[in-house]
N, C-alpha and C positions, 0 to 999 in steps of 0.2 A: 589609495589602500596601501597601507604600508607591509612591508614584507612580515612584519612581527603579527600584522593581523591574518595574513594569509596562512602564516602559521598555525595560527589558534585555530581557524577554520578545518584546515587540514587536520590536525591532531584530533580535534573533535570528531571528525569524520572516523578516523583510525578508532578512537577509543570506542565507538558504539558497535564497529567490527569486531573487535577483538574481546569486547565485553561477552558479545552475543557465542563467541566460541567457548567460555566459560562452562563449565561442569554448572548444571542446576543445584540449587540448595535442596539437600535431603535433611528432612527433620523428622525425629520421631511423634509419632501418632501420641496425641495426650490426651484423647478421649476417654473417658470413663470405660466405656465398652470394649476399647482395644489398649488397655494398660500395657505397657511394655517393661517388663523386669530387665536386670542387668545383663548383658549380652553374655552368652556360653557357647562354647563350641559345640555343646551336643544339642542345642536350639535349630531348627528350622529357619532359614531367612526365607523371608516373606515381604515382596516389594509391590505395594499397591500403586496404582496410577487411577485417576477420576475421569473418566468420559462423562462428564456433565453438561455438556455445551453442546452446541451446533456442529456437526462434523465438518472440519473445514482445514485452510491451511494453517490455522493454529495451534489449535488441537493435535494436530498431524507432527507439527515442529515438537510441541512438547512431548510427542509420545517418541518420538526417536531420542531425545534427551533423556528420558525416562528409561528406555531399555538400554541404552549406554551405560547410566548410573548402575543398573540392578545387574549387567554384565560384570562390570567394575567390581561390584560389590560382593559378586560371586553369589548370587541368590540362588534361592532352592526352587522358588515359584514366584513368577509374576500374576498378581490378582487386577482384573481392570473392574473398577466399581462403577458400573453402568447406567445411566439414568438419561437418554437420548432420543428426539423424533426424530432424528437422521440429519442429511446434511449432503455435502458435493460428493458424487460417485467418484469423483477423480481421487481426493483424499481418503475416501473410504477403502478404495481399492488399494492405495499406498500402506494404508494401516493394515488390511488384512492380509497385505504380502509379508509386512515385518513381524506380525504374528505367525504365519505360518512358517517363515524361516527362523524362527526364535530357536535357539539352542536350550532354552528355557523355557520348560511346561507355562502354560499362559490359560488361567481360569478366567471367567468373567460372572460377576454377580450382578445380576440384572435388577437394580432396586425398583423400578416402575416400569419403564418403556425401553426397548430395542427394538425402535420402529426404524422401517427404510434402511438407510446406511447402517445403523447400529445392529440391525439383523445379520448383515453382512459381515461385520466385524465378530459379533457373538460368534456364529456359526464357526469362523476361522479358529476360535479358542478350543484348547484340547477337551476342557470341559465347561458347562454351562450350568448356573445356579440360579434361580429365581426367587425372590420373594413373593409372597402368597398375594395376588392381585396383580402381578405384573404380567407383561405381554410381551411377543415376540412376534415379527412378521410385516405385513404391509409394506413390502419393498420395491413397489412400483415407482418406476422414475417420473416427477413432477418438475414442474418448474416453480417460481416462485410464487405463483398465483393459486396453486395447488392443481393445475391443470396437467393432464398425463401427456408426456413428452411421446414425440414419435417412435415409430418400432425401432428404430436404430437403437434407440438410446436402450429398449425394454430387453431389446435382444442382446444387448450385452452385458446387460444387468442379468440377466438369464442365464446365460453362460456363466458368469463368475459365479452366483450364486450355487451353482449346478456343481461346479470344478471344485467350489470350497468344500462344499457337503461332501463330495466324496472323498477328498481329501483327508476329513475327518470320521469318514465311517457313518456319515448319514444319509438318509434317503433323499437323493439328488430331485427327483420328482415332486417331493413336497418343497424342496428349497426354492426351485423354479415356479411353483404355484404360488409361492409369497409374493413373485412379480406379476405374473400373467393371470388374470382372471378366467381366460380362455382355457386353461389348464385344470380339468377335473382330475380329482384324486376320490377312486369310490369310497366312500364313509367318512371321507372327511372335507372334500369340496363338492360339491356338485349344485351349486347354485349360481356359479358365473362369477363369483366372489374372490378376491386375495384371500390368501391364508393368513390368518392371524391367530396365534395360540395363546392360550393362556398359561399359567405355571402347568398345572395339572395336565391340559393338552399335550404341552410340549414334553413334558416327562412320559406321556403313553406313547406320544410318537418317536421317542429318540432324538428329542431337541432339547432336554433340559436331564441334568444327571441326578437333581435333586432340589427341594424348596426347603429354604431357610429364612430366615429373618434379619440377620445380621452377618456381617463380615466374619466376626469373631465364630460364629456357629458355623459358618461354612468350612472354615478351616479346622476345627476342633472336631467337627463330625465326619473330616474328609481325609484324615490321615496327617494332619499337623497339630496334636494336641499341646504342644510344646514348642512355641515360635518366638522369633525375634522380629519385627514390624518396623519397616520403613517405608514413606510415603512420599511422592513427588507432591512437592509445593512450588506453586508458583513464584518465580522472581519478581523484582523490581522491574525486569527488563521485559517480561511476558506482560507485564500489566502496562507498560507503558507502550510498548508495541500493540496491543489489543486497542489501546486509545487511539493511537496515531493513525490505524488502518480504516477509522470509521470513515464512511463517505464523507460526512459533513468536514471534518477535520481535513480531509485532502483536498476538499473543494475550497476552502478557506488557503491553504499552502500555495495552490494553484493560482489564486487570486492573487497572493503576497508575492509569487514569482512574476508573474505577467506583470503587476503594479510595480515592481522593483526595477524590472528592466525599462518600463515605460519612462519612470520617472529619471532613470539614470540617462537616457536618452537625451532630456530636456535638460542637461546640467552638463558641463564639462568636466572631465578628469574622470576620477573612480571614487565613489563617497558611499554615503550608508544606505542610498537603495539598492546598489548592487549587491552588497555585503547582505541586506534582508533579501533577496531573492535567493544568494546563494546558501544562505542558512534553511530557507524555506525548501530550496532543492534538495537539501540532505534530508531534512526531517521529513520531506515525501518520499524519498525513493529508500532511506534506509530503511524503516520498517517496513516496508513492501517487500525489500529484498530479503531481510530476515526471514520474514514472513513465508517467504516461499512463492509471492505472487510476482515481483520484479525479477526478471534475469539480467543476467549480465548485458547481453546484446540490447536489450531494451534501454538500460541505463547508458551506455555507448550510443545508442541512436540519438538520445535527448543531448549529451555533451557534442556530438557531431552537429547537430541542429543548431545549439547556441555558437558554436565556432564558423559555421556559415552564416548566421545572423551578424555577427559579428565582422566578417569580412566584407558583406553586404553594406554594413555602416560605414565601417571604418577605410574600406580600401576601394570598393568598387562602387563609382558612383552609378545613381538611379537605384532602382529596384527591381531586379531582374531574377535569374534561375536560381542564384545562391539563396537571394531571400525566400523565395517560396519554396525552395527546397528545405532551407532550416525551418521555416513555420511548419511546413509539413513533417518534417521528423520531430519536432518538439512535441506535437499535437499527436502524434502516432506514439511514440514512448509512453506519454502521459496516461493515453486511452488504454496502451497495453499491458503497461506495470499495474493496473486495477481488473485485469481479467486472469482467468485459471488456465492461460494456454501453456502448452507445453513445444516450444518452440516457436513453428508456424502451423502446429495441429491443433485447430479447434472442435475436432471431431466431437468430443466429450464437454465443449463448453457450450453452456446453455445461452440462446440467443437473448434473453433477458439479461445477461450478465454483459453481453457486449454492449447493447441498446443502455443498459443503466451506466457502464462504464464512459460512452460515448456522450450521453447527455450531461454526466457530472463535469467532464473537461471541458464541453462546450459551453454550459453555464457559466463555470467558474472563470472560464478566459474570458466571455463576455462581459461578466462582472467585474472581472479586476481590470479591464480596458478601462471601461466607462466610469467605475470608480474612480481610478487614478485620474481622469480628466475632471471629476467633480472634484476630488480633493486638491488638485491642482489648481483649482478656481477658491476653494475656500480655505485653504489653508494659513495664508496671510491674513485673512479678516479675522482669526480666533484672537481672542484677549491675549494669551499668552506671547503669539507670535506678533501682534500688533505691538507690545512693548519692545521688541526687538527690531521694530523698521522704523526709521525716520518719516515720521510725517507732517513735518511741518513745513510749511511754504513762505517761500521768500517772496513776497510780491513787488513788484515796482512800485506801484502806490504807496507803499510802506518804506520807500528809499533804498530800496536794494537794487543794485546796478549790475548787469552780467559783465563779466570780463571775456572780451574777444580773445579767441585764441585760434592757432593756425589751422586747425581743423574747420573751423567757421569758414575758413577760407577756400574749402577744399568742395563746398557744395556747389554742385553742378560739373564737376572738373570729370574727367574720365581716367580709368587706369586699368590693370589687369588683376585678375585673381592670383593672390600668390602662392595661396592654397586652397583648397576645396572649402567652400563655404557649406556649412549642413547644419544650421544657418550660418553660426559664427566660424571665422576664418581669420585669415588677414589678404591684405591688398596691395599692391603696389602702385603707388601714384607719384609721378615725378620723382622717381628714384628714389623715394622713401617707403618704406613698409608701415602699415597703421593696423590696428584691429578694427573688423568690420563685420556688419550683421546684414547678411542678405535679407531684404524683406518678403521675398515669394520663393518659397523651394528652396533649392541649392543651386550653388552655381559652381561649376568645374573649374579647375586649376587652368589658369591662362585665359579664361573668358575676358572679353571686354565688359568693364564695367563701369557706372556713372552714381558718383554720390548724389544721394537725394537729402540728406538731412545729416544733423549731428544733435544728437541729444543725449542726455545722462552720460557724457563723456564717452560716446560711441557713435562710430559713424554706420550710418545705414547706406546700404547700396542696393542696384538693382542692376539687372544684365542691359547693357548699353546697345542700343540699334546699331548694326554694323553699317 
């Protein structure tokens, strides 16, 4: 691979990271209901951000960008437009902390649902408004199959809900009863079920400031009769990252990484397979890093693992500690980059996340390895490749006569391995150096060899008996 090609890959990598640091695009809302007039210094500035997806690293990353933009714009109010069934506790906690620490007042308009993690985020807001028919509550921590998680998860969520409610002057007992069915609140919950409020119930018990049908209605009827509105809109990078972190895409990229390394080891020099593996690695780690899943040290683990594998292949004969360590580090980094862990703290990481990440990497690795073997056997039989390969045969019966060469006379002679044969390398016979291929395994430098045959302009050797 040329220096220019490596430079291209490196530039592409830097581009993705630098582009992620740019401010997100903010556009004016053009809906008929939220028509915006010309900016005026007398108007209040309202910045809106939609929370209408599963709570996870993606919405948390976008929320940080939205709050930064709102602060840069000197907004008077941030309004969350919510409709979510919940999501990951770790990122919901980060979002509620961001709201609690915001210098700009934060309101939430619950369009339909604020369940589980959505309830926690809503309670952190200064004011809660709901549409008729909307719900808030049901914050019990469950896994991906809907089963209730052990009490250590529920205890953390109870404490978080309680402290958040206290910070905003709401009833903390009701807040934690949204998590734990065993907590009974007289007149509200005495049936052993977690609390979920309708809009009217939420108003009655202090978890909603009013019932409205639109964002425009919320603002006009609560102190913002004349306002300038801006809303966060996902950029092309947001869409790209959301697509690339899909487990299916991650699995395909892992297969390309493994396949590229396998093909590269089967051919001398550095070429297209390695380039494909490098690009796949960049496309695998970069979106996960920007999404907040892959951390710096996990990417470094992968790079160290690749270096150890390279040392094992090109420097140290055999397959030992370096090779095993390299494989272990590569696999570990690929798995951990798919998990919502903070450092080595997995306390709030769901067991199902770890299992899913492990299976994704394992199946992709096995698929990449065996897929590479299959493709290696079938590649030259395709019609496209067949046209590029000399397939004619020059038979002796048709008058073709072979030409004797010096190499033919070497069959049966012995020499030494001038370099490591893995399986190709160089041998020294009678003071001359020849290209050669080992028939079995590798042959270490300096070992005694014997020439077995000469075919396709290539010497084939094996270890000689001492």
